[in-house]
C-alpha atoms as one frame of an Amber mdcrd trajectory, in Angstrom:
protein
 -32.479  -2.266  -9.217 -33.585  -5.578 -10.633 -34.825  -8.244  -8.289 -33.305
 -11.701  -8.299 -36.493 -13.144  -9.824 -36.313 -10.853 -12.856 -32.638 -11.716
 -13.398 -33.408 -15.413 -13.113 -36.306 -15.046 -15.506 -34.057 -13.387 -18.088
 -31.757 -16.425 -18.205 -32.699 -19.333 -20.438 -34.032 -22.353 -18.574 -31.314
 -24.788 -17.529 -28.367 -22.448 -18.080 -25.793 -21.795 -15.410 -23.843 -18.584
 -14.998 -20.279 -19.104 -16.194 -21.138 -22.259 -18.125 -19.447 -21.024 -21.272
 -15.696 -21.314 -21.328 -13.239 -20.123 -23.918 -11.684 -22.887 -25.918  -7.933
 -23.148 -26.068  -6.031 -22.434 -29.246  -4.857 -26.035 -29.300  -1.459 -27.401
 -30.182   1.928 -26.312 -28.972   3.110 -22.809 -29.657   6.860 -22.845 -30.301
   7.253 -19.320 -28.951   5.702 -20.269 -25.604   7.843 -23.380 -25.339  11.004
 -21.375 -26.012   9.987 -18.698 -23.509   9.338 -21.344 -20.888  12.707 -22.952
 -21.614  14.441 -19.560 -21.343  12.731 -18.856 -18.021  13.733 -22.300 -16.721
  17.346 -21.722 -17.801  17.354 -18.325 -16.095  16.044 -19.856 -12.878  18.688
 -22.581 -13.062  21.501 -20.070 -13.613  20.324 -17.747 -10.863  19.852 -20.665
  -8.475  23.326 -21.993  -9.239  24.828 -18.557  -8.682  23.157 -18.298  -5.288
  24.329 -21.685  -3.990  27.146 -21.708  -1.467  30.213 -23.648  -2.574  29.965
 -25.991   0.420  26.648 -27.364  -0.799  28.069 -28.635  -4.083  29.437 -32.168
  -3.793  31.681 -32.100  -6.862  34.819 -30.060  -6.023  35.393 -28.917  -9.613
  31.832 -27.621  -9.845  32.205 -25.860  -6.486  35.365 -24.093  -7.713  33.673
 -23.174 -10.991  30.664 -21.691  -9.207  32.859 -19.859  -6.696  35.010 -18.261
  -9.393  32.208 -17.530 -11.873  29.383 -16.523  -9.506  28.985 -13.025 -10.970
  28.966 -14.318 -14.539  26.321 -16.938 -13.680  24.131 -14.312 -12.030  24.569
 -11.932 -14.948  23.750 -14.662 -17.486  20.644 -15.663 -15.514  19.466 -12.079
 -15.214  20.057 -11.375 -18.893  18.217 -14.559 -19.905  15.255 -13.757 -17.686
  15.109 -10.147 -18.883  15.260 -11.275 -22.511  12.451 -13.778 -21.972  10.266
 -11.148 -20.297  10.919  -8.583 -23.043  10.135 -11.109 -25.786   6.948 -12.072
 -23.962   5.838  -8.457 -23.592   6.742  -7.187 -27.042   5.804 -10.295 -29.024
   2.233 -10.054 -27.771   1.947 -13.491 -26.258
């Protein structure tokens, strides 16, 4: 077992552990932006499907959500699942 003095002696003078950081790839990756947009859309659809009709101020929107709640939830789930599968299989 190495003592702390021998470990400290092995390091170059003035260096700090963890001082090197990986640089970012730089720029915007279109795939990541689209995946983030798909995840945001899925969250919006799932959130809208979970809202009670009484919370919505606009009566037409409340009726639309009440009658299409299952379709909104299904669309949100499908969008989120698609985004996750693309993320996993595209190697992001």
